[in-house]
BALOLUM-338362 format. One record per residue (C-alpha): residue number from 1; residue in one letter; x, y, z. Coordinates in steps of 0.25 Angstrom, whole numbers, plus 5000, padded with zeros to 4 digits. Layout:
<atoms>
> i; aa; x; y; z
> NUM; A; X; Y; Z
...
</atoms>
This chain:
<atoms>
> i; aa; x; y; z
> 1; M; 4986; 5080; 4979
> 2; S; 4975; 5070; 4980
> 3; T; 4979; 5056; 4983
> 4; L; 4971; 5044; 4981
> 5; I; 4975; 5032; 4990
> 6; L; 4969; 5019; 4984
> 7; P; 4970; 5005; 4991
> 8; V; 4977; 4994; 4984
> 9; R; 4972; 4980; 4985
> 10; V; 4979; 4968; 4978
> 11; T; 4971; 4955; 4975
> 12; V; 4978; 4943; 4970
> 13; G; 4970; 4930; 4968
> 14; G; 4961; 4929; 4981
> 15; M; 4970; 4938; 4989
> 16; S; 4969; 4953; 4991
> 17; A; 4977; 4963; 4999
> 18; N; 4977; 4978; 5001
> 19; V; 4991; 4982; 4998
> 20; G; 4991; 4997; 5000
> 21; T; 4987; 5010; 4993
> 22; V; 4990; 5018; 4981
> 23; E; 4991; 5033; 4981
> 24; I; 4986; 5040; 4968
> 25; D; 4989; 5055; 4967
> 26; A; 4976; 5060; 4961
> 27; A; 4983; 5072; 4955
> 28; E; 4991; 5063; 4946
> 29; Q; 4986; 5053; 4935
> 30; V; 4982; 5040; 4941
> 31; G; 4986; 5031; 4930
> 32; P; 5001; 5033; 4932
> 33; Q; 5000; 5032; 4947
> 34; I; 4993; 5019; 4946
> 35; A; 5003; 5014; 4936
> 36; D; 5014; 5017; 4945
> 37; M; 5007; 5010; 4956
> 38; L; 5005; 4997; 4948
> 39; R; 5020; 4997; 4943
> 40; A; 5024; 4998; 4958
> 41; V; 5015; 4986; 4961
> 42; A; 5021; 4978; 4949
> 43; D; 5035; 4981; 4954
> 44; V; 5031; 4976; 4968
> 45; Y; 5025; 4963; 4962
> 46; E; 5037; 4960; 4954
> 47; R; 5046; 4961; 4966
> 48; A; 5037; 4952; 4974
> 49; A; 5036; 4942; 4963
> 50; E; 5052; 4942; 4962
> 51; E; 5052; 4938; 4977
> 52; V; 5043; 4926; 4975
> 53; T; 5050; 4913; 4971
> 54; S; 5042; 4901; 4966
> 55; D; 5044; 4894; 4980
> 56; A; 5043; 4906; 4990
> 57; P; 5034; 4918; 4992
> 58; A; 5040; 4932; 4992
> 59; R; 5046; 4936; 5006
> 60; R; 5043; 4949; 5012
</atoms>
């Protein structure tokens, strides 16, 4: 099995952050793996957005 490890950098407005890596199994189709990763990112974003109120930032 060959694994590609790619860095993930998120930029919003003028701010950027290295947020980790994504591992892709080179023996499998890449598209579905990237789609799964993007779904996971969307889930995390939704949970974070639910934690933010109009008068206070998310607490960690």
